[in-house]
N, C-alpha and C positions, 0 to 999 in steps of 0.2 A: 856851312855846307858843304857834304860829303861831293869830291868829286866825282867826274864821269868814269873817271879809272876805276876808283871804289867802289863806284854803283854797278857797274861790267863785272870788277871782280866778286859782289858779294850775290850775284844773279849766277853767274856760274857756278858760285859754292853751294847754291840752293839747285840748280839744276843736275850737278854732278850729286848732291844727298836725294833724289828725284830720281837718278839713274841708278843709283845703288837700292832703291827700294823697291824699285823695277822688278831688278835684277830680281832680288830676292823673292818678290813675287812670284815668279817662275821655277821656284826650284823645287826640282823632284821629289821632296816632300810631300808627303799630302796633311795639306794645313788641318782639317776637318778631323781627319783622324787622331792625329797631334794633339790636338784641343780636346778633344775625346779623352785621352789617355791621361793630359797633364789633370783632368779634374777628378780621377777617381785614383791618384798617389798619396790622399792625403784621408786617412781614416774622418776625421772631422776639420769641420774651420776652422776652431782654433789652434787647431794641429797644424793648420798651413799659417797664421797667423805669425805663429811664435816662430816658422820656419822665415816667413818675412821677418823678423824682429833679428833673428840669428844676423843678418847683415846690417842693418843698424849695428847693433853692441860690436860687431866687428871693427866698424868703423870709428867705432869709440876705444879703442888699445890699440894704444901709440908706443913705438918702441924708442921711439927719439923724444919722446914728454911724455911719461908714463902718467904726468899729473893734469892732461889734457880733460876737458871741464866736458863732457860728452852730454848731448842735450836727445834725449829721446821722447818723442809727444804725440800720442794717440788722441785723437780727437774724431767728435765729429763733424761733416762735412755739410756744412749748412748754405742755405740759397734763402735771400729774401727774395720774396715775389711779390711785386707789389700790385699782382691783380687779385689775389687773395685776400676776401674781405675779413677773415675770422682770424688768421694766423698767417703774418708775413714772414714768418721764416719756418723755412721746411727744408727739416735733416732727406738725406739721399747716398750721405754713403761714410765710409770711415776715410780719414787722413793719417798718415804716418810721417811724422818728419824729423831725420835729424841731420848732426851735422857729419863731419870727419875729421879726424886727425891729419890724413893724407891725403892727395890728390884723388877725384874719383876717377873709376876708369872711364874712358869714352863708351857713351851710349849708345853706339854701335856695335860694340862686343859687349855690352852688357844683354842688350838683345839678339843676339846671333843666338842663334836655334844650335844646341849642344856642345855651346861653348862655354868653359867653366874661366873665369877672371880671377879666380883665387887660387894662390899659388901657398898660402901660409898651412902647415898641418895644424897649427893650432887655429886657424880658424872653424867657426861652426857651420858657416858658408861655404865651406870647401867646393861644395860638388858645383857652385855656381849655374844652380836651378833653378835654385829656389824660388826664385820672382816670377818668373813665366808661370808656373806650377801653383803655386802661390795664391796670384793674380785670377786666373785662370777658375781657380776652387772658389774662390768669395765671390769674385765678378764677372758679367763679362764684357765689361771695357771698365780698363783700368789708365790711367795717364802717371808718367814716369818724368820727370821734374829736375833737371839737376844742373846747379850751380857750382863750377869748379875753375879756380883762374879766372874768373872775372867773364868766361863763357856761358854761355847760356844752351841748353838742349831739351828738348820736348819727343817723347816715347810713346807710344800705344800700343798697348796687349787687349786687343778686342776678339772679340766671338765672329763677329759680320765678316773681318777682313780675310777669315781663314775661308782656300780653295781646294776642292780634290787636287786645283793645276799646284798646288804650292801652299806655302805658310809667308805669311807678311805680316812683319813686327815692325811698322816702321819709326824712323826717329827723323828730326830735322833740327839742325842748331837754328839758335832765335840771336834776334839781335835785341839786347836791352834797351834799344832807346826807343824804340817804336813798336812792342811785343804785341798790340792790340792789331798793327796794321802787317806784321809779319804771320802773324796765323790767321788772318784773312786771305791771305796771298797765298798760304801752305793748303788750306781747306778749302778753297773759293775757287783755286785756279790752277796752281801747281796737283793737286791730288785729288777734286771732289771725291772718291770714293771713300777717301780718310775722311772728309769732312761729312760724309755722308752719317757716316759712322761718330763720328764726334758729335754731332747735331746732338746724339741722344742725351749728351751733358746736360743737353737747355732742354729735353722735355722737347723736341724735334725744333727748337731752334736755334740756329748754328750761333747767330747773334747772341744769344744769352751763352749759348755754352762758349764762345770765345771770350765774353765778357767774366763771366764765370775765372777763365783758365788765366785770366789777365790779372784778378783780384788776386791770385794765390801766387803768380809770380813778383807781384809788388810787393807780398806782406815776405818772400823769401830775400825780397832785395832792398827794402826798404824798414821791417819794421824792428822794434829795438830788442826782438829775441834773436833773429838771424840776422841783423844785418851787420855786424861784428865778426861773423864768420865766414870763413873763408873756403868751406866747401859743403854747399847744403844739398840733401836730396831729399824728394819729398812724392811720396807715394798716393796717388788718390784711386779708391776704390767708389767704384758707382753703385747705385740698388743695388747692398748687399746680397749675397744668397745664402739666404740660413733659417732653418728649421726648426731648430730648439728653441720657440717663444713661448717662454711661457703670458701667463697672466698679466697685462702692466698697465690695467685699468686703472690702478695709483697713479700712475704720474702723467695723468688727464691727457693724455695724446688724444688727437682729432681721430674719427673712425677714419675719415676719408685718406689720413695721412701713411699709408702701405708701406714706407719706404724706412720710415720712422722706428718701428717696432723691432727689424731685424737689426738693425744700429744700435739701440740700447740694448737688446738679449744678448749681443755680439758684444760688446762691449763689458756689461756686466763679468761674464764669463770669463773675458780676457781679466777683468781685475782681481777674479776668484782664484787664477790659475797663476798668473804673471809671476807672483813672489816666492812661490815652491819650482819654479821652472827653471832659476837662475841660482846658484850659490856664492858667483864669485863676481859680483856685480861692486867695483868700489862704490864708497860714501860718496864721492864727488859727482859722479853720474848723474844727471837730473831726468829723470824718467818718470813721465808724467801723463794718466789715462784721462782726458778731460783735464779737472783745474787742479785733479790728487795727487800728489807727489805717492811714487812706488818704493818702496821698503822691503830690498833683500835681507832680513834677518828671520825667515820664516823659521826654521829648523832650531836655531840656539834660542827660541823661545819657546820653543814647544816640546824639546826633550828633556828628560831629565836621566840622572847617571847618566852623561852624555862622553862618551871614552871615544879614544882615537888609536885605530893602529896603524902603522907604519910598516910598510910590505913592498917587497920586488917582485916584480911578475918577468918571468921568463918568457917569450914570447913563442923562442924555437927548439927549448929542451925543454924534455918534461922531467920535474921537480922530482920524481919516483924515483929515477934513476941518476939524475943529478949529480957531482961533488959539490959544487958550491949553490943548491937550490936556494938555501937564507939568501944569500944575495950573488944573483948572477952576474957575469961580468956586463953583459949584455940586455939586463932589465931593465925594466925601467919604474919609476916610485909610482906608489896609489896609497894613498890615506883612504882606509875604510873605519867609517865613525857610527857607531852603536847606540841608542838610548832608546827609552819607553817614554809614548807619547800619553800621557793622562787624558786629554781632551778626546782622541781619538776611542783612546780604551772604554772609556765612559758613554760615549756619542755610541758606541758600537752595543749599547744593550738596548739602546733603542729603538723597536721592532718597528717605525717609520724609520731609521735612518739606513743609508746604503753602506757605513762607515763598515768593516772589520777589523776584529782585534788579533787578526793573526800576523806574524810574521811581517813587516810590507819592504821589499826590496826596493831602490832608488838607484840606479846608473845615470852618472853625471859625468860630462867630457867636457872637454875644451881649454881655452883660457875663460871665457867666462862661466863654464862651471852651468852648461847647456843640461836639463832631464834628460836623458835620451831613454830609456824604459824605468816604466811602473810595475811592477807588479804587487798588487795585493795581496799576495800567498805566498810569498816566494821559497817556503821552508819545500817544495818538490824541487822546486830549479836548484836550491843547494842541497838537493841532497839530504835534508832531515827527515826526524820524523812528522806525519802530516796529521797527527790526530791527538785527539783531545785536546787540550789545554799549554800543550807544552809547545815552546815559542811562542805563546801568542801576549797577552796583558800590553798590547801596544807595541810590541818589540819592531822597532825599525833602523833598517840597516841603507845607510848611506856610503857609495861605492864613489868615492871621487879620483878621476882620472885626469888630475892636472893638467901634465903634460898630454895628452892628448893623444894615447897610443892607440886607444882599443878601435879597433873598423866599424864604421856605421856603415848603414846603408843611406842609400841618397836623399832622401827624405829625414833623416836624424830622425827616424822611430823606434832602430831598433838595433842592436850590433850584426854585426855579418862577418864571421868569424870565416865564412866559406868562401867566401871572396879572397881571401887571402892565403897565402903561403904559409904551411903546417900551424892551419889554422885550425884545430881539432884540437893540433898540442895546447896552441895558445887560449882557447876557450875551457883546455880540461885543467891547465895549472888556476885560473882566477877561478873557478867555481872550486876545485879542491881548499886552495887558500880561505875561500869564503866560508864553506863549510869549516873548515876548523876553528878558524876566529869566531863564526856565530855561534856554534856549538860549544867551544870555548867556554864563553863573555858569559854565556844563559843560564847554564851551568856553576860558572862560580858566583855570580849573582845571586842564583839561588840559595846555593849552599853555604855561602860566606854569610849572607845580609839575613837569609830566612829559614838556615838552618833544616833544606832539603825540601821545605813547604809550597808549592806554587801557590795554592791557597793564599797565602800570607804574603806572597810578591804581590798578587792583585790586591789585593788590602792596601798594601804598600803604596802602589801605582795608582789606586781610587784618593788614597788620603791628599795626592800632590793636585788633582784636577783642580780644586780652584784657586790655588796659588798660579798655576800654569797656564789657567785663563785671563788671572788678573795680569800677567807679564804679557800676555799673548795682544790682547786689547791697547797694552799703553804702547807698544813695539811702533806704532804710527804715528805717536807723539816726537814735533821736529826736536823736541829738549832730550826723548829717548836716547838711550846711548848706552848699547852692546857690542862686543867683537865681536867679528866676524870668524866663520868657520878654520879659518886657515892663520890668525891672527890671536885667536884664544889660546889658553893653555886647558886643556881637558886633560881626564883621568889619560894614561897613559900608561904603553906595559914596557919602557924602552931602562930601566935603571937595571937591567942585564940581559943575557941574550933572550931573541925572540923563543916564549914558552911553550915552542913546537916542538914536534919531533915526528920521523917517516915511521910508523907502522905499517908493515903488506905493503898493498896501494894507495895509501893516504895520509894525510898529516894530519895529527891529532892534536890537543893541546892537551899541557902537562899544567894540571891543577897548583902542583906544588911550586911551580917554574913561574905563575902567574902573580903568587903573591910577594913573591922576591922581585918580579918585575914591574910591577905595578907603583906606578908615583898619582897621587892623587893631586888629582887639577885643580887649579885656582878657581876658573869661571863653570868649572861644572857644579849642579844641583845636585845634592846626591838624594839618592832613592831614600835611604832609612832616615828616622831622626837621633841626629847626635848630640848627644847629649851636652846640654852647657853648664860650662864651669866658671865659677865667682869665687875671689878670696874673699873671705869672713876672717875679721878679729873678732878673737874672744879675750876680750878684758877682763883681766884676775885683779882684784882689787883687797891688800894685804895690810891693814894698817891706814899710813898715810901713803903707801908705795904704790904705783901701777903697773902691771906687767903687762905686757899686749904679745899676742902671738896671732901670726896669720896661720890659715889652715885651708888650703885648699878640696873643696868636699863639692858634688853634686846638688843642682837644684833640690830635688828629691832627697830630703834626709830622714833619719830617724826623729821619732818623737823625742828624745833626751836628748837631741840639736836645740830644738823649738822649747825649751824648756828655762828658766830663770829661774835660777833656785837661791835665795837670800838665806845667807845663814851667818848667826853669831857668832864673834870670834873675840877672844882675847887677844892682847899681845904678841900671844903666839904667833906663829908664820905657818902658812899652809906649804906645804909643799908639793912642786912641780917636775914631775922627774917622767921624760921620755922612756918608753920601754923599746927591748928591740925591733919590734917592726913599726918602729917610729907615729906612734902612737902618743896623743898625751893624756896622762893620768893625773887626774886633780886626787890626792891623797892629803886629806887631813889628816894630823897626827894628834895633835891637842886642842880643843874648841872650847872655848868659856864662852864669856856674856856679852862682852864687848862688840857694838857693831861693826861688821862686814859682808863683804856678800862676791857674790858671782854671778858676774851679769854677761849677756850674747848680746852682740851688735845689732843682733834683728829688732825690731821696732815691735809692738804692739803685742808682746810674747804673753803668754799667761805666768801671774808666780805663782809660785808654791812658800807658803809661809811653815817654816818647824818654830816648834817650843823647844825648850831646853833639856826636857823628859825624852822628846822621843827622836831629838837628833843626834844624838848614838848610833845607833841600830842603822838610821838611814843613811846617815854622812859616810858610816865604816865599809858600806855596800854601794856605794856608787859605782856604776863599770867603765871600763875605759872606754873611750870615741871610737869603735872600730875600721880600719882603713878599709879604704875600698877596695884592696886586695881582697882582705881575709873575706867582706861582703862578698865579692865576685867568689871565691872559693868557696866559700861555704855554698852560695848558690848553687855553682855545680856540681859539688858533691852529692848534694839532696837531691839536682837533677837526675845525676848519674846513678844513684842510691834507689829513686823512684822506677828509673828506669831499668833496674837491675830486679828490682820486687816484681814488676812487670812481666820481664821477661822469664823470671824462677815462677809465676804463677801460670804463665802462660806453657811454658813446659811439664808444671806440675797437672797441667789440664790433660797437655798431649798423651804424658808417660798413660795414666789414668788411662785413657780413649785408648792406649796401643796393649794397657793388660788385660781388659776388658775385651780386646781383640784378639787376644793371645788365648787367654782363657777358652773362648767362644773358638778359636781355630783345634784348640787340645781338645775339647769337649768332640769336636766334629770328626776328626783324628779317633779320639777311640770309637766313635762306630764305624769307622769305616774300618778301622781295624775290625773290629768286630764283625764286620758283614765279610771281611777278608776271608776270616778264618773259618766262617761257617760257611761260605761257599767253597773254600779248599776243602771241607771236610764231603760235601754232599760231591765233590770232581773223586776224591779218592772212593769215596763206597762205590760212584758210578764205573770206576775205572777195575773196580774188585770182583764187580757183577758183570763186566763184558770179558775179563779175563775168565773168569769158570765158564762164560755159555761159551767161548771159544774153545774151552778143554771140553767141554763135554760134546760140542761138534768134533774133534778131532777122533775123539774117543768113537763115536756113531760110525765115523768112515772107516776106525782100523777092526772096525766089527765087520 
C-alpha cells in the first residue's frame, strides 16, 4: 500500500497538471479559429496521415543504434459492443502505433501550440506542428498515449474543447498501477469538460470510453508486440473524416456501420500510396497496415534502364558564374535517378486510366526519403520541350535529397525556396542541373539505343511491360530480395568527369562525354535486348584424329552454321587454316572415298549427303565462316549505302523541281522583258509627241 505522503504527492502532481491545463485554456489564441486553420493545411486526408507517419519514421532512426528494429503499425480501432445482436465488432477509427529508439518528449511539449520538439534537420517532421494539424484534419477527437521511461501519459486533441477564449489541448500523467481509476478521477472529478468530450469515444458513455482507453494502455504495456519496447507511442483517431469512399459493398459491411466505411477507404488509400512515399526505409523496419507488411521497394521494381547521376548543388552561388560550379565547396550532394516506367506507359493508353506517359518528377527529401513533391508532367517545371511525345514513354525522374538540405513548407507538401536566403539562386541551380541531366539522358538513350527514333523507344518500353509487371507483383513476397536505391549499383556516369559544360546561361550535356563516362550497372535492367552469346564446339574428324575448336557466336546464326556436312575422305587430311581476320576456314585439299565427317555440336541439325561425283565443286567452294565484325561492318555499309541512295533520289527530285521552277521563272522573265520593251517604246513615242506639241506652241507664241 502506498503511504499517505506518496498519495499526497500524486494528488499534488495531478493538481499541478490540471492547473497547467487551465492556464492553457485561457490563452489568448482563438481556439476555434486555430482548429479551423489546422483543418485546411492539408490537401487531402492521405497527406495528413503521411505527416503523422513522419513522426513515427523519425522515431525509428537512431544514430546510436542504426540496427534498431522500428515498429510502425497502422490498424483499425475496433470496439466489441455487447449490445449489438448482428455483429459485436464495430470499427470506429484508426490507430497509429510505433516504438522509439530514443526517449519520447514530454506530452506537454508535444501538445503545446506553435512549439516544435524537433531539432534534427534530417527529420521529416522537423516543424513539429504535424501532429495537431494532422489529427484535426482526420478526426474531431484524437487521443495521444505515451509510455516512455516507465511513465504513462495521455493527451486529447478535441474540437469540442476549443473556444474563442483560447486553445485547449489537455494532457495528464497516468499511474500504470490502476489506469482505469486514474482516468475516472481525471474525467469525472478533476476536469468534467474533458470527460464530456472523451465520452464521445464511448458513443456518449464515459465508462465505455474509459474501458476502451484502458484496453489500449494494457496492450501498450503487456502485449507481446510492445511489452519489450522501452518507448511506445500510440495515436487513436476516432470517427474518421474521409469523403473519398468508393463502393465498399463487397466487404459485407453492415449498412448501419457508418464509421467503418471511411476507415476502410482511407486504409486502402494508405496501402496503395505508402510504398512509393518513402525510398530509404530500411528493411528491418516493421511497417504494417493491418496484418500486411509494407515493402518499400517500389521504384527499383518498376523502372527499366535505371540510371543515377551524382551532383553537388550550390545553395548560395549561381553555377553560371561560379568557378567551382561542378564541385562547390559549400554545396550538398544529391542523387538523381532516371528510368522508364513500362507499367505507367502502358496504362496511360487506357482511356479509363488517370495515368500519363509524360515525364514524372518526384522530389524526395530527408533521411527516410519522404516524397515532398510529385508532378505528373514535369517537363514545363524543368524547362524542357512539352509537346508531342518528347520526354514521354513513362520517363521518371527521382530527386533524392538524402542530406535533407532542400527547404520544405511546414506540411512537407512542397518546396519553400522563398523562405530562405538566396532561395532564388538555390532553386535556379537545382533546376538547371535537372534540365541538363534529364535532357542529356533522354537524348542519349534515344540516339544510342534507338538511332534517334522515338517510336522505337516507345516499342522498346512496351516490350518490357510484362516482365516488369511480373517483377512488381513479386516484390511483396517475403522471399523476394532486391537492393534498395542507395545500395544498388545502377548505371552511372562517373567513369570520367561529369559530362556537362556551361553554355550561355545554361548547363548542357555533352553526348560524347556521356559515352566515355558511362558505367553499366549490374542492377539496372536494360531497356534494349542484349545479344546473348554462347560457346559452341565445332568438331572436325580427320581419320582417327579429333580436333575441337571453340567459337564465340551469337544465338542468331547463319544457315551455313546450322548444317551438318558429311563428306567422304581418304587417308588424306583436311587442312584447317585461320585467316587474317581470325575466321576458321575448312579447306579440303584432297578428298577420297574413305569415311570422314565435319560435324557441328548442335543437335537435330539437317544432314546433307554428297556423292563423289558432285563433291569436288561443292567442297571446293565452301565459304569461310563470316566473323561478327565483318557481319556488322557489312550491315553498316549496306545501311549507309541505302541512306546515300535515298539522299541521292531526294536530291535528284529536288534538282528536277528546282530546274522546272528555274525554267518557269526564265519564261516569266522573258515575258516581263518584252512587256518592259514595249512599254519603253510607247513612252518614247509619247515623249516625242509632247516635245513636238511644245515646239508648235512656242512658235505660235512667237508670232
